[in-house]
Legacy VTK file of the C-alpha trace (Angstrom):
# vtk DataFile Version 3.0
C-alpha trace
ASCII
DATASET POLYDATA
POINTS 313 float
96.388 105.047 126.403
97.522 105.379 130.028
95.749 107.939 132.168
97.581 109.938 134.526
97.932 113.245 136.168
97.377 116.139 133.646
100.085 118.270 135.364
102.764 118.965 132.759
106.360 117.552 133.624
109.295 120.067 133.639
110.176 121.194 130.249
107.120 119.937 128.534
105.197 123.334 128.190
108.353 124.404 126.197
108.118 121.403 123.927
104.455 121.952 123.418
104.930 125.581 122.389
107.405 124.686 119.708
104.203 123.448 117.679
101.974 126.452 118.579
101.597 129.688 116.660
101.215 131.492 120.039
102.536 130.704 123.549
100.199 128.635 125.614
99.863 128.792 129.374
99.778 125.630 131.494
96.143 125.882 132.169
95.294 126.008 128.593
96.943 122.667 127.808
95.692 119.289 128.461
98.685 116.515 128.266
98.317 112.884 128.446
100.569 109.777 127.831
99.783 106.982 125.288
101.367 103.627 124.286
101.511 103.698 120.473
102.736 100.089 119.842
105.243 97.558 121.163
107.100 94.436 120.233
104.591 91.980 120.909
103.045 89.746 118.193
99.604 91.284 117.281
96.348 89.909 116.078
97.567 89.956 112.445
100.658 88.004 113.461
103.020 90.739 112.951
105.352 92.652 115.364
107.715 95.432 115.381
111.425 94.703 115.781
113.215 96.259 118.650
115.160 98.434 116.374
111.976 99.536 114.557
110.567 100.907 117.732
113.739 102.881 118.478
113.600 104.482 114.884
109.866 105.129 115.365
110.291 107.200 118.565
111.937 109.819 116.354
109.462 109.516 113.374
106.443 110.062 115.529
107.328 113.241 117.533
105.183 115.866 116.037
102.680 113.483 114.466
99.029 114.231 114.965
96.318 111.932 116.354
93.057 111.277 114.486
89.865 109.339 114.990
89.633 105.800 113.236
92.647 106.454 110.842
90.433 108.903 108.904
92.975 111.818 107.849
90.365 114.596 107.671
91.369 117.861 109.437
88.244 118.093 111.585
89.227 114.325 113.040
92.553 115.790 114.475
92.558 115.472 118.139
96.044 115.763 119.624
99.719 115.926 118.773
102.790 114.113 120.169
105.556 116.138 121.469
107.867 113.592 122.825
108.248 109.760 122.392
110.510 106.940 123.484
110.941 103.259 123.270
111.402 101.958 126.667
112.026 98.431 128.164
109.320 97.527 130.692
111.222 95.945 133.662
110.190 92.425 134.442
108.001 92.062 131.514
108.451 89.603 128.655
106.580 89.157 125.373
104.636 85.841 124.762
107.597 84.217 123.205
109.992 85.153 125.982
111.710 88.298 124.612
112.145 91.593 126.742
108.987 93.677 126.352
109.622 97.129 124.865
106.843 99.664 124.303
106.667 102.986 122.218
105.353 105.303 124.496
104.432 109.070 123.703
103.404 112.303 125.405
100.635 114.180 123.550
98.660 117.399 124.153
95.632 119.122 123.005
94.098 122.660 123.934
91.610 122.992 126.666
88.621 124.225 124.940
84.714 124.077 125.352
84.538 122.129 122.081
86.750 119.358 123.463
85.654 119.391 126.852
83.672 116.153 126.407
86.432 114.386 124.596
88.956 115.070 127.536
86.343 113.691 129.743
86.203 110.411 127.700
90.033 110.294 127.809
89.947 110.690 131.710
87.040 108.005 132.147
88.929 105.509 129.945
86.269 105.542 127.348
88.840 106.765 124.661
91.652 104.452 125.230
92.782 102.030 122.576
95.053 103.395 119.765
96.823 102.161 116.721
99.462 103.715 114.643
99.658 104.224 110.778
103.211 103.859 109.500
105.215 102.276 106.619
108.230 99.836 106.880
110.808 98.746 104.350
110.998 95.145 105.585
108.536 92.454 106.566
110.985 89.547 107.730
109.629 85.979 108.339
110.262 84.948 111.886
110.898 81.329 110.833
113.586 81.640 108.041
114.404 85.322 107.916
113.291 85.867 104.239
112.129 89.318 103.548
108.837 90.596 102.277
106.805 87.594 101.752
109.277 85.799 99.613
109.077 82.506 101.297
106.406 79.871 101.731
105.799 80.134 105.528
102.415 81.436 106.633
101.669 83.864 109.287
99.871 82.254 112.240
100.905 78.838 111.530
103.302 77.000 113.744
106.690 75.335 112.400
108.234 72.807 114.795
106.553 74.459 117.651
107.300 77.991 116.694
104.638 80.458 115.691
105.259 82.312 112.317
104.954 85.836 112.221
106.266 88.989 110.193
108.794 91.080 111.792
108.164 94.832 110.738
111.737 96.405 110.421
113.310 99.570 109.071
110.284 101.985 109.439
110.350 104.749 106.752
107.578 106.977 107.664
104.903 107.779 110.489
101.578 108.969 109.135
99.365 109.182 112.150
98.149 107.599 115.193
94.518 106.952 115.864
92.026 106.301 118.585
90.128 103.100 117.447
87.594 100.555 118.998
89.585 97.395 118.331
93.251 97.728 117.764
95.477 94.968 116.234
97.846 95.097 119.047
96.474 94.029 122.344
98.325 96.413 124.385
97.785 99.422 122.047
96.898 98.577 118.438
98.785 99.047 115.182
98.032 99.134 111.509
100.825 98.858 108.986
99.569 100.475 105.895
97.828 103.615 105.379
94.458 103.011 103.943
91.176 104.014 105.337
89.119 101.023 106.512
91.868 98.410 106.161
93.863 96.965 108.949
97.273 96.033 107.622
96.395 94.271 104.416
99.329 92.773 102.671
100.544 94.612 99.699
99.379 91.754 97.241
95.895 92.086 98.563
95.754 95.645 98.304
97.269 95.535 94.664
94.542 93.164 93.426
91.761 94.652 95.562
90.264 96.439 92.493
90.271 99.681 94.423
92.286 102.753 93.471
94.995 103.256 95.872
98.560 105.011 96.081
101.657 103.019 97.436
104.534 104.490 99.095
108.018 104.511 97.441
109.131 101.797 99.602
106.099 99.742 98.754
106.559 100.216 95.109
110.179 99.017 95.556
108.688 95.805 97.168
106.400 95.307 94.360
109.131 95.866 91.720
111.426 93.217 93.442
108.675 90.609 93.644
107.780 91.235 89.763
111.375 90.737 89.215
111.585 87.436 91.026
108.421 86.117 89.450
109.715 86.853 85.936
112.803 84.915 86.863
110.605 82.018 87.859
108.634 82.419 84.821
111.577 82.220 82.565
112.778 79.023 84.536
109.274 77.429 84.219
109.171 78.216 80.479
112.517 76.141 79.953
111.123 73.193 81.999
107.857 73.244 80.040
109.771 73.028 76.672
111.930 70.271 77.883
108.596 68.339 79.162
107.055 68.909 75.619
110.146 67.595 73.793
109.924 64.526 76.028
106.252 63.926 75.225
106.798 64.384 71.459
109.328 61.496 71.649
107.293 59.200 73.754
104.162 59.750 71.742
105.969 59.071 68.493
106.419 55.494 69.769
103.162 55.041 71.864
100.753 56.925 69.432
102.364 57.067 66.133
98.888 57.630 64.402
98.601 60.880 66.412
99.775 63.862 64.108
102.366 66.300 65.752
100.128 69.434 65.029
97.225 67.850 66.878
99.545 66.779 69.866
101.074 70.280 69.943
97.457 71.687 70.115
96.659 69.524 73.058
99.806 70.179 74.989
99.596 73.968 74.577
96.356 73.911 76.581
98.015 72.081 79.442
99.776 73.297 82.521
102.955 71.902 83.994
101.281 69.403 86.286
99.099 68.054 83.358
102.086 67.802 81.173
103.755 65.709 84.014
101.007 63.437 84.107
100.769 62.920 80.427
104.582 62.223 80.291
104.106 59.633 83.191
101.209 58.036 81.259
103.075 57.740 77.991
106.249 56.302 79.669
104.225 53.630 81.574
102.523 52.862 78.238
105.840 52.123 76.626
107.227 50.140 79.446
104.118 47.720 79.580
103.783 47.371 75.788
104.541 43.856 74.381
107.795 43.997 72.351
107.397 43.196 68.717
109.925 40.644 67.162
111.385 41.514 64.003
110.003 39.496 60.980
113.609 38.225 60.094
113.723 36.549 63.313
110.686 34.506 62.583
111.766 33.482 59.096
115.119 32.367 60.454
113.298 30.345 62.946
111.164 28.467 60.371
113.808 27.737 57.794
114.606 24.007 57.369
118.315 23.601 56.483
119.740 20.667 54.294
123.259 19.843 55.635
123.840 17.352 52.830
125.742 19.920 50.926
128.391 20.017 53.617
128.806 16.276 53.924
131.941 14.918 52.608
131.461 12.903 49.172
LINES 1 314
313 0 1 2 3 4 5 6 7 8 9 10 11 12 13 14 15 16 17 18 19 20 21 22 23 24 25 26 27 28 29 30 31 32 33 34 35 36 37 38 39 40 41 42 43 44 45 46 47 48 49 50 51 52 53 54 55 56 57 58 59 60 61 62 63 64 65 66 67 68 69 70 71 72 73 74 75 76 77 78 79 80 81 82 83 84 85 86 87 88 89 90 91 92 93 94 95 96 97 98 99 100 101 102 103 104 105 106 107 108 109 110 111 112 113 114 115 116 117 118 119 120 121 122 123 124 125 126 127 128 129 130 131 132 133 134 135 136 137 138 139 140 141 142 143 144 145 146 147 148 149 150 151 152 153 154 155 156 157 158 159 160 161 162 163 164 165 166 167 168 169 170 171 172 173 174 175 176 177 178 179 180 181 182 183 184 185 186 187 188 189 190 191 192 193 194 195 196 197 198 199 200 201 202 203 204 205 206 207 208 209 210 211 212 213 214 215 216 217 218 219 220 221 222 223 224 225 226 227 228 229 230 231 232 233 234 235 236 237 238 239 240 241 242 243 244 245 246 247 248 249 250 251 252 253 254 255 256 257 258 259 260 261 262 263 264 265 266 267 268 269 270 271 272 273 274 275 276 277 278 279 280 281 282 283 284 285 286 287 288 289 290 291 292 293 294 295 296 297 298 299 300 301 302 303 304 305 306 307 308 309 310 311 312
Protein backbone atom coordinates (compact mmCIF):
# COMPACT_ATOMS: atom_id res chain seq x y z
CA UNK A 1 0.00 0.00 0.00
CA UNK A 2 1.21 3.50 -0.78
CA UNK A 3 0.73 6.16 1.86
CA UNK A 4 -0.10 9.62 0.61
CA UNK A 5 -2.09 12.74 1.38
CA UNK A 6 -5.65 11.86 2.41
CA UNK A 7 -7.08 14.78 0.43
CA UNK A 8 -9.46 13.58 -2.25
CA UNK A 9 -8.61 14.26 -5.86
CA UNK A 10 -11.01 16.04 -8.17
CA UNK A 11 -14.09 13.94 -8.88
CA UNK A 12 -13.25 11.21 -6.34
CA UNK A 13 -15.92 12.14 -3.80
CA UNK A 14 -18.54 11.70 -6.51
CA UNK A 15 -17.16 8.22 -7.31
CA UNK A 16 -17.21 7.27 -3.64
CA UNK A 17 -20.78 8.46 -3.17
CA UNK A 18 -21.89 6.17 -5.97
CA UNK A 19 -21.37 3.32 -3.44
CA UNK A 20 -22.90 4.99 -0.37
CA UNK A 21 -26.52 5.05 0.79
CA UNK A 22 -26.25 8.71 1.70
CA UNK A 23 -24.03 11.43 0.34
CA UNK A 24 -20.85 11.68 2.37
CA UNK A 25 -18.87 14.87 2.88
CA UNK A 26 -15.16 15.08 2.25
CA UNK A 27 -14.28 15.21 5.95
CA UNK A 28 -16.24 12.00 6.53
CA UNK A 29 -14.10 9.98 4.15
CA UNK A 30 -10.58 8.59 4.36
CA UNK A 31 -9.07 7.70 0.97
CA UNK A 32 -5.77 5.99 0.21
CA UNK A 33 -3.85 4.36 -2.62
CA UNK A 34 -2.96 0.69 -2.78
CA UNK A 35 -0.91 -1.45 -5.17
CA UNK A 36 -2.89 -4.65 -5.56
CA UNK A 37 -0.53 -6.72 -7.73
CA UNK A 38 1.88 -6.49 -10.64
CA UNK A 39 3.48 -8.49 -13.47
CA UNK A 40 6.52 -9.57 -11.46
CA UNK A 41 7.11 -13.27 -10.70
CA UNK A 42 5.96 -13.92 -7.13
CA UNK A 43 7.09 -16.25 -4.35
CA UNK A 44 4.90 -19.04 -5.78
CA UNK A 45 6.62 -18.66 -9.17
CA UNK A 46 3.51 -17.25 -10.79
CA UNK A 47 2.84 -13.88 -12.41
CA UNK A 48 0.02 -12.01 -14.07
CA UNK A 49 0.19 -11.32 -17.80
CA UNK A 50 0.04 -7.66 -18.86
CA UNK A 51 -3.38 -8.23 -20.45
CA UNK A 52 -4.63 -9.85 -17.22
CA UNK A 53 -3.73 -6.73 -15.24
CA UNK A 54 -5.58 -4.62 -17.78
CA UNK A 55 -8.73 -6.69 -17.32
CA UNK A 56 -8.39 -6.74 -13.54
CA UNK A 57 -8.48 -2.95 -13.40
CA UNK A 58 -12.16 -3.19 -14.32
CA UNK A 59 -12.97 -6.27 -12.25
CA UNK A 60 -11.64 -4.76 -9.00
CA UNK A 61 -13.65 -1.55 -9.12
CA UNK A 62 -16.22 -1.74 -6.31
CA UNK A 63 -14.56 -4.75 -4.64
CA UNK A 64 -14.31 -4.66 -0.85
CA UNK A 65 -11.12 -5.07 1.17
CA UNK A 66 -10.97 -7.54 4.09
CA UNK A 67 -8.47 -8.89 6.61
CA UNK A 68 -6.45 -12.06 5.94
CA UNK A 69 -8.77 -13.21 3.15
CA UNK A 70 -11.48 -13.96 5.69
CA UNK A 71 -14.77 -13.07 3.92
CA UNK A 72 -16.75 -12.15 7.02
CA UNK A 73 -18.80 -8.97 6.97
CA UNK A 74 -17.13 -7.65 10.13
CA UNK A 75 -13.75 -7.98 8.41
CA UNK A 76 -14.66 -5.53 5.66
CA UNK A 77 -12.40 -2.51 5.91
CA UNK A 78 -12.53 -0.46 2.69
CA UNK A 79 -13.84 -0.41 -0.88
CA UNK A 80 -12.10 0.32 -4.18
CA UNK A 81 -13.65 3.13 -6.20
CA UNK A 82 -11.07 3.40 -9.01
CA UNK A 83 -8.35 1.15 -10.41
CA UNK A 84 -5.78 1.21 -13.22
CA UNK A 85 -2.93 -0.88 -14.64
CA UNK A 86 0.03 1.47 -15.11
CA UNK A 87 3.53 1.17 -16.51
CA UNK A 88 6.18 2.41 -14.11
CA UNK A 89 8.65 4.49 -16.10
CA UNK A 90 12.24 3.20 -15.97
CA UNK A 91 11.39 0.07 -13.98
CA UNK A 92 11.82 -3.47 -15.31
CA UNK A 93 10.79 -6.87 -13.97
CA UNK A 94 13.45 -9.35 -12.83
CA UNK A 95 13.44 -10.93 -16.31
CA UNK A 96 13.71 -7.61 -18.14
CA UNK A 97 10.08 -6.85 -19.07
CA UNK A 98 8.34 -3.52 -18.61
CA UNK A 99 7.09 -3.38 -15.01
CA UNK A 100 3.33 -2.87 -14.73
CA UNK A 101 1.38 -2.59 -11.50
CA UNK A 102 -2.33 -2.59 -10.70
CA UNK A 103 -2.98 0.48 -8.56
CA UNK A 104 -6.27 1.34 -6.88
CA UNK A 105 -7.88 4.05 -4.82
CA UNK A 106 -9.95 2.89 -1.86
CA UNK A 107 -12.01 4.60 0.80
CA UNK A 108 -13.44 4.01 4.26
CA UNK A 109 -15.59 6.22 6.49
CA UNK A 110 -13.92 8.20 9.26
CA UNK A 111 -15.44 6.84 12.47
CA UNK A 112 -14.37 6.35 16.07
CA UNK A 113 -14.30 2.59 15.59
CA UNK A 114 -11.77 2.66 12.74
CA UNK A 115 -9.62 5.52 13.99
CA UNK A 116 -6.92 3.08 15.11
CA UNK A 117 -7.03 1.28 11.78
CA UNK A 118 -6.49 4.54 9.89
CA UNK A 119 -3.55 5.27 12.19
CA UNK A 120 -2.09 1.84 11.31
CA UNK A 121 -2.42 2.72 7.63
CA UNK A 122 -0.76 6.10 8.06
CA UNK A 123 2.07 4.64 10.15
CA UNK A 124 2.75 1.84 7.66
CA UNK A 125 1.79 -1.01 10.00
CA UNK A 126 -1.09 -2.09 7.78
CA UNK A 127 0.69 -2.13 4.44
CA UNK A 128 0.99 -5.43 2.57
CA UNK A 129 -2.00 -6.63 0.57
CA UNK A 130 -2.92 -9.49 -1.73
CA UNK A 131 -5.83 -10.16 -4.04
CA UNK A 132 -8.33 -12.97 -4.43
CA UNK A 133 -9.32 -13.69 -8.00
CA UNK A 134 -9.79 -16.51 -10.52
CA UNK A 135 -8.20 -16.91 -13.95
CA UNK A 136 -9.12 -19.10 -16.92
CA UNK A 137 -5.55 -19.86 -17.97
CA UNK A 138 -2.27 -20.70 -16.27
CA UNK A 139 0.35 -20.71 -19.02
CA UNK A 140 3.81 -22.29 -18.76
CA UNK A 141 6.45 -19.62 -19.42
CA UNK A 142 8.74 -22.25 -21.00
CA UNK A 143 6.52 -23.97 -23.57
CA UNK A 144 3.25 -22.02 -23.55
CA UNK A 145 1.21 -25.06 -22.49
CA UNK A 146 -1.93 -24.19 -20.56
CA UNK A 147 -3.25 -25.26 -17.16
CA UNK A 148 -0.46 -27.59 -16.04
CA UNK A 149 -0.60 -29.94 -19.03
CA UNK A 150 3.18 -30.10 -19.46
CA UNK A 151 6.15 -31.51 -17.58
CA UNK A 152 7.84 -28.20 -16.69
CA UNK A 153 8.06 -27.42 -12.98
CA UNK A 154 7.54 -23.97 -11.47
CA UNK A 155 10.70 -22.58 -9.92
CA UNK A 156 13.02 -24.79 -11.97
CA UNK A 157 15.31 -23.34 -14.64
CA UNK A 158 15.40 -24.70 -18.19
CA UNK A 159 18.36 -23.60 -20.31
CA UNK A 160 18.83 -20.63 -18.00
CA UNK A 161 15.16 -19.58 -18.03
CA UNK A 162 13.15 -19.74 -14.82
CA UNK A 163 9.84 -21.57 -15.20
CA UNK A 164 6.75 -19.84 -13.89
CA UNK A 165 3.01 -19.92 -14.51
CA UNK A 166 1.57 -16.92 -16.31
CA UNK A 167 -1.90 -16.09 -15.01
CA UNK A 168 -4.09 -14.99 -17.90
CA UNK A 169 -7.72 -14.20 -18.72
CA UNK A 170 -9.07 -13.32 -15.25
CA UNK A 171 -12.77 -14.08 -14.89
CA UNK A 172 -13.57 -12.74 -11.45
CA UNK A 173 -12.16 -10.61 -8.62
CA UNK A 174 -13.39 -11.71 -5.19
CA UNK A 175 -11.63 -9.44 -2.75
CA UNK A 176 -8.37 -7.82 -1.73
CA UNK A 177 -6.94 -8.23 1.71
CA UNK A 178 -4.48 -6.86 4.22
CA UNK A 179 -2.04 -9.67 5.03
CA UNK A 180 1.21 -10.11 6.95
CA UNK A 181 3.12 -12.00 4.22
CA UNK A 182 1.94 -11.55 0.63
CA UNK A 183 2.98 -13.85 -2.22
CA UNK A 184 4.12 -10.94 -4.37
CA UNK A 185 7.01 -8.95 -2.98
CA UNK A 186 5.62 -5.59 -4.06
CA UNK A 187 2.02 -6.16 -3.05
CA UNK A 188 0.99 -9.77 -2.65
CA UNK A 189 -1.44 -12.00 -4.43
CA UNK A 190 -3.36 -15.22 -3.95
CA UNK A 191 -4.86 -16.90 -6.99
CA UNK A 192 -7.57 -19.07 -5.42
CA UNK A 193 -10.43 -18.17 -3.13
CA UNK A 194 -9.76 -20.43 -0.14
CA UNK A 195 -9.35 -19.39 3.45
CA UNK A 196 -5.90 -20.19 4.77
CA UNK A 197 -4.44 -21.17 1.39
CA UNK A 198 -2.07 -19.10 -0.70
CA UNK A 199 -2.72 -20.20 -4.24
CA UNK A 200 -2.61 -23.99 -4.10
CA UNK A 201 -2.86 -25.75 -7.45
CA UNK A 202 -6.28 -27.10 -8.36
CA UNK A 203 -4.98 -30.69 -8.13
CA UNK A 204 -3.74 -30.18 -4.57
CA UNK A 205 -7.01 -28.59 -3.55
CA UNK A 206 -9.00 -31.35 -5.25
CA UNK A 207 -7.21 -34.13 -3.36
CA UNK A 208 -6.77 -32.26 -0.08
CA UNK A 209 -9.66 -34.14 1.51
CA UNK A 210 -11.38 -30.92 2.50
CA UNK A 211 -14.82 -29.86 1.28
CA UNK A 212 -14.48 -26.98 -1.15
CA UNK A 213 -16.41 -25.42 -4.01
CA UNK A 214 -14.77 -24.64 -7.33
CA UNK A 215 -15.58 -21.88 -9.76
CA UNK A 216 -17.04 -22.68 -13.19
CA UNK A 217 -13.68 -21.92 -14.79
CA UNK A 218 -11.86 -24.24 -12.42
CA UNK A 219 -14.41 -27.01 -13.08
CA UNK A 220 -13.77 -26.60 -16.82
CA UNK A 221 -10.05 -27.01 -16.18
CA UNK A 222 -10.68 -30.15 -14.13
CA UNK A 223 -12.98 -31.58 -16.83
CA UNK A 224 -10.37 -30.97 -19.53
CA UNK A 225 -7.66 -32.65 -17.47
CA UNK A 226 -9.92 -35.65 -16.88
CA UNK A 227 -10.59 -35.89 -20.63
CA UNK A 228 -6.87 -35.86 -21.42
CA UNK A 229 -6.16 -38.43 -18.70
CA UNK A 230 -8.86 -40.69 -20.14
CA UNK A 231 -7.26 -40.49 -23.58
CA UNK A 232 -3.85 -41.30 -22.14
CA UNK A 233 -5.33 -44.19 -20.15
CA UNK A 234 -6.87 -45.65 -23.33
CA UNK A 235 -3.52 -45.39 -25.14
CA UNK A 236 -1.80 -47.00 -22.17
CA UNK A 237 -4.26 -49.90 -22.19
CA UNK A 238 -3.53 -50.59 -25.87
CA UNK A 239 0.21 -50.55 -25.17
CA UNK A 240 -0.23 -52.88 -22.18
CA UNK A 241 -2.15 -55.46 -24.23
CA UNK A 242 0.60 -55.46 -26.85
CA UNK A 243 3.22 -56.02 -24.14
CA UNK A 244 1.24 -58.91 -22.69
CA UNK A 245 0.86 -60.54 -26.12
CA UNK A 246 4.62 -60.32 -26.74
CA UNK A 247 5.36 -61.74 -23.28
CA UNK A 248 3.03 -64.69 -23.94
CA UNK A 249 4.92 -65.54 -27.14
CA UNK A 250 8.33 -65.29 -25.49
CA UNK A 251 7.23 -67.29 -22.44
CA UNK A 252 5.87 -70.08 -24.64
CA UNK A 253 9.43 -70.61 -25.89
CA UNK A 254 11.48 -69.78 -22.79
CA UNK A 255 9.13 -71.23 -20.15
CA UNK A 256 6.99 -73.87 -21.90
CA UNK A 257 6.23 -75.53 -18.54
CA UNK A 258 4.50 -72.36 -17.26
CA UNK A 259 0.74 -72.55 -17.75
CA UNK A 260 -0.98 -69.66 -19.53
CA UNK A 261 -3.43 -68.92 -16.69
CA UNK A 262 -0.54 -68.66 -14.21
CA UNK A 263 1.30 -66.26 -16.52
CA UNK A 264 -1.85 -64.14 -16.95
CA UNK A 265 -2.26 -64.00 -13.17
CA UNK A 266 1.33 -62.74 -12.81
CA UNK A 267 1.20 -60.12 -15.57
CA UNK A 268 -2.13 -58.75 -14.35
CA UNK A 269 -0.39 -57.68 -11.15
CA UNK A 270 2.40 -55.86 -12.99
CA UNK A 271 2.56 -52.25 -14.12
CA UNK A 272 3.89 -51.20 -17.53
CA UNK A 273 7.49 -50.79 -16.33
CA UNK A 274 7.49 -54.24 -14.76
CA UNK A 275 6.04 -55.75 -17.93
CA UNK A 276 8.79 -54.09 -19.96
CA UNK A 277 11.43 -55.62 -17.66
CA UNK A 278 9.84 -59.06 -17.94
CA UNK A 279 9.73 -58.82 -21.70
CA UNK A 280 13.39 -57.79 -21.77
CA UNK A 281 14.39 -60.70 -19.52
CA UNK A 282 12.52 -63.24 -21.64
CA UNK A 283 14.00 -61.78 -24.84
CA UNK A 284 17.56 -61.96 -23.50
CA UNK A 285 16.94 -65.48 -22.24
CA UNK A 286 15.87 -66.56 -25.70
CA UNK A 287 18.87 -64.97 -27.41
CA UNK A 288 21.33 -66.56 -24.98
CA UNK A 289 19.83 -70.04 -25.08
CA UNK A 290 21.81 -72.90 -26.79
CA UNK A 291 20.15 -73.91 -30.06
CA UNK A 292 18.99 -77.53 -30.13
CA UNK A 293 19.88 -79.55 -33.25
CA UNK A 294 17.11 -81.67 -34.67
CA UNK A 295 17.46 -85.44 -34.10
CA UNK A 296 17.31 -86.13 -37.82
CA UNK A 297 20.53 -84.21 -38.35
CA UNK A 298 22.30 -86.34 -35.75
CA UNK A 299 21.03 -89.55 -37.28
CA UNK A 300 22.14 -88.59 -40.75
CA UNK A 301 25.58 -87.66 -39.45
CA UNK A 302 26.09 -91.15 -37.92
CA UNK A 303 24.84 -93.22 -40.90
CA UNK A 304 27.55 -95.20 -42.69
CA UNK A 305 26.76 -95.63 -46.37
CA UNK A 306 27.71 -98.49 -48.63
CA UNK A 307 28.54 -97.21 -52.07
CA UNK A 308 28.99 -100.63 -53.58
CA UNK A 309 25.46 -100.61 -54.84
CA UNK A 310 26.41 -97.77 -57.16
CA UNK A 311 29.51 -99.37 -58.56
CA UNK A 312 29.42 -100.67 -62.07
CA UNK A 313 29.33 -104.42 -62.26
